[in-house]
N, C-alpha and C positions, 0 to 999 in steps of 0.2 A: 503493499501499498504506500504511495507518496504520500511527502509531507505534505505535513497543510503551512504552508508559512506567514507569520506572524497569528497564529489561527491568536491566541491574547486577548492582542492588540482587533486584528477586524473582527471575534464576536462585541467587543468592549463597540467602539466602533455603529456593529449594525444593534444592537441593543441602545444604543446613541439616536441613530437612522427609528426605532420601531417605537421609542417613544415618544419622539416628534410627528410621528404620521399617529401614535394613539390621542397626541392633544391635537394633533392642527385635521385630522381625514387627511380627504381625499379634495383636490376638485379646485388647489390657486400654484399661483404661477412659479414658480422654480425662486422664484427672489423668495418671496418668503420665508419656504421649506432650507432655503440659503440661514438663512436670517438664525432662525429656526433654532438649526444649530447647533449654529456654534456655537447659542445659549448654550445648549444641551452641552457641546462638546467641557463648559465652562464650569458646567455642573457636576457630572464624570470625570473631570479633572484629563479628560483627552484631549493630549497638545495637538493645540493644532493654529498650523497658518491659513488663513481664505482668500486666493486671489493670490496664492505671491505669482510674482512677477517671472517667468521660467525660458531659459536662452535657447535656445533652434540656432542648431550647424547642417551647411549644405557640405559637404565633404573638406571638412576642417575650416568651413570656416563662416562664422557667426555669421547668422540674419540681423536684417532692423527688424522684420515680425516676430515676436514671441508667442509663449501659450497662457496660458492662466483657468490649470485646475478650478473646483470649485475649488480642496483641498487636502495640505500635507497636513497628514495629518501621524505623530510620535517622528515625523522625521522619515522615517521612508517607503507610508502609505501614500495615495491619489487615494481621492475619492472625489467621481464626478459624479454631479446630483441628475438628475429631471423631473419632469414634471408632465409629461407626455399619458396617451395611452398603454401601453405597450413596448420594454426595451426590444429592439430592435439593432443589426448587424452593422448601422453606422456607429448607432453609442457604443455597443462593442469597438469598433473600430479603433471610434477619437478613445475612450479612456486605456487602447492598448497603446498607440502612438504617444498621448502623453506618459504609460509607463516608460514606454524602453527611453525618450525625450530630456524624462527629470533619471535616470542611470536609474532607474527603482525595477523591483521585483514584482510590483505586487498594485495592483487597481480595484479599488468595489466602485461600480455602477450603477445605483442607486435610486428609484426611481418613485417618485412618490404622488406619479397622479394616478395610478392601476387600482383598482377600485374591487375589493374588498379590503386588499390589506399592502404593502411596504414589499418595490420591490429588488432583488439584488441579485448583482450575483460578483463573482472572483472573477480576477479578469489578468489573469498571470502570465507575464511576458519569459515569452516560447525560449527550451528550450534552443532554441536555435543562435535565442539570441546572451550572450552573458552582458549582467554589465561588471562594472566597472571591476576591484575590492573594493570593500568598506560601506558605511552609504549616500546617501542622499550630500550634495555641498552643504554642508556649515549653514549655509544662513535660512537652511530648510527646517533646521534643529528647532526644535518652537521650546 
């Protein structure tokens, strides 16, 4: 059986997402869930950085455009939020790209727009792609 990376941390994050969904339910726009989740992370002491500005590179050249995942938690887990009817492959690809670009191993894709419960998926960096040794850059450590 394969190892579940960051098991305790990801369970804590998903637990916080369940708490937000229990309180807010379905039907709000994503920013409502984003702000609510930030509050919940604080209440349950999950280290999280909201919308960190991360750089992208192309063939070793820094791009002027970057990206902002919704959260980086514990300095090593991307959390991407949605408020849509259902998670689709475009959402999975976006989360995987964020994970790879941030040189991390795990992303959590969370959808608050689904009824009757929150949807979530673990997006693990492909075995073909190996992140550099160590954790995320120091500026992502909360």
